[in-house]
C-alpha positions in Angstrom: -95.8 -10.2 -17.8 -99.2 -9.5 -16.4 -99.3 -7.9 -13.0 -101.4 -9.5 -10.2 -103.1 -7.6 -7.5 -101.9 -8.1 -3.9 -104.7 -10.4 -2.9 -103.9 -12.8 -5.8 -100.2 -12.6 -5.0 -100.8 -13.6 -1.3 -103.1 -16.5 -2.5 -100.5 -17.7 -4.9 -97.8 -17.4 -2.4 -99.8 -19.4 0.2 -100.5 -22.1 -2.5 -96.8 -22.4 -3.3 -95.8 -22.6 0.4 -98.3 -25.4 0.8 -96.4 -27.4 -1.8 -93.2 -27.3 0.2 -92.1 -30.6 1.7 -90.5 -29.7 5.0 -87.8 -32.1 6.4 -88.5 -34.1 9.4 -86.6 -33.5 12.7 -84.6 -36.7 12.1 -83.5 -35.5 8.6 -82.5 -32.1 10.0 -80.5 -33.7 12.8 -78.7 -36.1 10.5 -77.8 -33.4 8.0 -76.5 -31.2 10.8 -74.4 -34.0 12.2 -73.0 -34.7 8.7 -72.1 -31.1 8.1 -70.3 -30.8 11.4 -68.5 -34.1 10.9 -67.3 -33.0 7.4 -66.2 -29.6 8.7 -64.1 -31.3 11.4 -62.6 -33.7 8.9 -61.8 -30.9 6.5 -60.2 -28.8 9.3 -58.0 -31.7 10.3 -57.0 -32.4 6.6 -56.1 -28.7 6.0 -54.2 -28.5 9.3 -52.1 -31.5 8.3 -51.6 -30.2 4.8 -50.5 -26.9 6.2 -48.1 -28.6 8.6 -46.6 -30.7 5.8 -46.2 -27.7 3.5 -44.7 -25.5 6.2 -42.3 -28.3 7.3 -41.2 -28.9 3.8 -40.7 -25.2 3.0 -38.7 -24.7 6.2 -36.6 -27.7 5.3 -35.9 -26.3 1.8 -35.2 -22.8 3.1 -32.8 -24.2 5.9 -31.0 -26.3 3.4 -30.4 -23.6 0.8 -30.3 -20.7 3.3 -27.3 -21.6 5.3 
């Protein structure tokens, strides 16, 4: 692979950055809200799953333990 000099590298980098399509403020806000909503839903789901597993395991251990 051919090496480029620093000036060409900077020019090529600026050209590539110019091709980037940046998200709008609305897109960023909606995506952020979706991420936080999903995080809350998953936290609730895993908390309930943990509670169910813990209750079931305690029940089994109580039944066979005593």
